[in-house]
Residue, then its C-alpha position, 0 to 999 in steps of 0.5 A: m761525063k758518060k760512064r764507060l766502066l760499069l761495075l757491079s759489086g755485092s756480097p757473094g752469091v747475090g747474082k753479079t755474074t748472072i746480071l753481067l751475062k744478061v747485059a752481055e747477051a742483050l748487047k750481043i743481040r744488038g750487034y755489039s761484039v763482047g769478049g772477056m772473062i767470066s768466073r763462076e762457082a763450081r759445085i759437086s753435090g751442092s758443095r762448092v769445090g772451086f771457081e771456073i774461068m771462061d773466055l767469053g769469046s772462045g768458050k775455052s774454060g779452066w780453073l781459076a781456083h780449086a779446093d783440091q789444087e796442090i800449088g798456087p796462092q791460097v785464098g781460104k780453102y782454094r788455091v789459085n790456078l795462075k796458069d789457067l788465069d793467065d792462059i784463059g782469063v788474061k788472054a780473054i781480056t787482052n783479046a777483048v781490048a783489041n777486038c771487041d766493043i765491050i770488055v767483060i771482067d768477072e772479077i777483079g778480086p783477091m784470087e785474080l789479083f795474084s796475077g801480075k798479067f791479070k792486073e796489066a790486062v785490067v789496066k789496059a781495059v780500064e784505060s782503053r776507050e771501050l765499054v767495060l762491064g766488070i765486077v769488083h770484089w765487095k770488100a777486097q782492099d787493093r790499089l787497082i780496085d780502089e783506083t778503078r772504082k774512083r775513076e771519073d768514068a766509072e759507075v759502081y752498082t751494088v747488087t742486092s736481093e731487091n734489085r737483082q731482078s731488074l738491074h740488068e735492064a738499067l745496066t743495058a740501058r747505060a751501056l747502050d747510051f754509052l755505045s750509041n754516043a761512042s759510035g757517033e764520035 
């Protein structure tokens, strides 16, 4: 069976989002439409203050979580911004499911899982027929993560310092293999 859910996992800061963005860009260059959400660290003077969230389609961005946020579920020293997660992240995934060849989800992790709307959007993406490029948290215990990882059409790649320079090439090849067969159905 062709793998349709290409998922990355690995320790924090190893380069998962960078790889995801390289694959998304390589597929865009080949004419495929890519949408979804990306999250990345935000730093001030070298110190991490939170995580930004961005809609790959519109470029709209906001805060997934921030150390100075006063409300929202707490994960470590950060509070999750459920409004931006739903208004930007969930909307980005939902739009990608409806309109794109490739759905990017960065990441299915503890902060994002506080949103029921996020979980629903992930299920729609996973159950769609589209290619999903995603990141699953390396150690979070959650039914949605476990079920997504174990799907027959899923393949999980662990990003390491040894493979992070070349993994995007292998993932791009896997994605193109799926996409070329999907369009020929």
